[in-house]
N, C-alpha and C positions, 0 to 999 in steps of 0.2 A: 704251549710250553709254560710250565708254572715254575715258581721259585724265583729267587733273585737273579738278576743278570745286569752286569754293568759293562757295557761295550763301548769302546772307542773305535770309530771308523777313522783311520788315519791315512795320510799321504800328503803330497805337496798340493799346492793350490791348483785347481783344475782337474783333480783326480776323480771327482765325483763323490767326495765324502758326504756332503750335505744331501745330495740326491739319494744315494744308497742308504745313508743313515736314517733319513726320514721314512723311506720305504720300509726299511728293516724294523724301525720302531713301530710303525703302524701294523706291520705283519705280526709282531710279537706282543702287541698291546702294551708297549713301553712308552715312556716319555721320550721325546726327542729334544735335544738341545744342540743348537749350532754353536760351536765354540767361538766362532767369529763374534757372536752376540755378547760374549763374556769379556772381550777385549776392552780395556779402558779407551776412552775417546782419543787420548794422546797416541796410542798405538795405531788406531785406525787412521788418524791424520798423517802419521809418519809413513805408513804403508801407502796411503793414497798419494802421497807426494813422491813415491818411488824410492823411499829410504827403507832398507831392510831393518828389521828389528834385531836388537842384540839380546844377549841373555838377560841383561838387567830389565829389558822391556818384557821379556817372555815369562820370567819366573813368577811374578804375581798372577799373571794370567793362567799359567799352568796349574798353580795351586787352586785357582777358582774352578778349573776343569775337574780336578780331583775332588774338590768339595761338592761340586754338582753330582758327580758319580756317587759319592758317599751318602749324599742326602736322599737318594731314591733307591727303591728296591729293584725297579725295572727301568733302565734308562739306556739310551743310546746317545752318545755325544760325538759329533763330528769335530775333529781336532787334528791339526797337522802332525803333532807329536813326532817331529822329524828325527830327533836324536834320541839315543838311548837314555841319556841323562834327563831329557824332558819326560820320557815315559816313566823313568824312575821317580821323578818328582810327582807325577800323577799317582803312581803306585804308593808313594809315601802317604798320600791322602786316602787312597782306596786300593788296598793290596789285592783285591779280587778283580781289578780291572782286566778285561779281556780286549786285546788289540786286534783289529782287522785291518791289515795294510792293503790298500789298493795300489797295485803296481801298474803304472801307465807309462808308455814311451814318451820321451821328451817332445817329439813332434806333435803327438796327440794333445799333450798338456798345453803346449804353446798355442795350438789352434783353438782349443776350448777357451783359453784365457783371452785370446785376441777377439773372439766372437762375443763374449759376454759383456753386457753393458751395465749390469746391475750389481757389480761387485767393486769394492774399493781396491782390491789387489791388482796392480797393473802387471801385464805380461813381462815388463822389464825386470821384475823381481824373481822370475822363474829360475834363473841361473843361481841366485843366492839360495833359493829353496832346495834345488837339486844338490848344491854343494854341501848343504847341511844334512841332507837325508842319509840316515843310517837305517837300513832295513832291519826288521825284527831279527833278533839273534836266537840261536838255538835254545837258550834257557828262558826265553820270554814266552808267556802264555799268549797264543794268538794264532792267526792264520794269515797267509798272503793270498790274495785273489788277483789274478792277472787281468789285463785289459780286455781279453776276449769275452769277459762276462758282461752281460747286460745287467740292468738293475735288479731284475727278479732273480737271475741266476746267482749274482754276487750275494744278494741278501739271503738266498736259500743256503748257499755254501757257508756263510757266516753263522746263520742260525743253527745249522747242523753241527758245525765245529763247537759252538757254545754248548749245545745239548750233549755232545760227546765229551765235553770237558777237556778239549784239546789244550795242551800246554806246550811244553818245549818241542823243538824241532819243526818250526814252521817252514813250509815250502810253498813256493808259488804253485798254485793249483790251476792247471790248464783246464778250462771248462768248455773247450770247443767240441 
């Protein structure tokens, strides 16, 4: 696949954003950025203490995500981008951002978060993430990939949607 592409793999903590995003970037020959690495240290400390971020915490971080997208021709960023307003902030920085939403059942998210030991986000914050989650809307450019997809299948579905230039009317795509 040639040409520019700026992809955000989105979803709540534990959805597989980083895993899918890194695989997708490698497949596409794009740079991968984990949005968690763009958080200011104060945000990381807050989340590690079990305190949910508020919009004042998130806004500068979301702008950094958008700037990272704008700064590269071929890039995949893993970022929660939970609310429409957050995605709009990212699009303010990079209007061509394509969003790939990973849709995962709560029980699966909880289990994944409980089992991982190398991440600052505690499972206790899952409810706040799900409360904030607003799925992609019909007028947003992107695709929704459901939990039945393994990493390769999810990445292939996202790459195909980007290549087709899919825009409005995202639907959860069953990949069973």
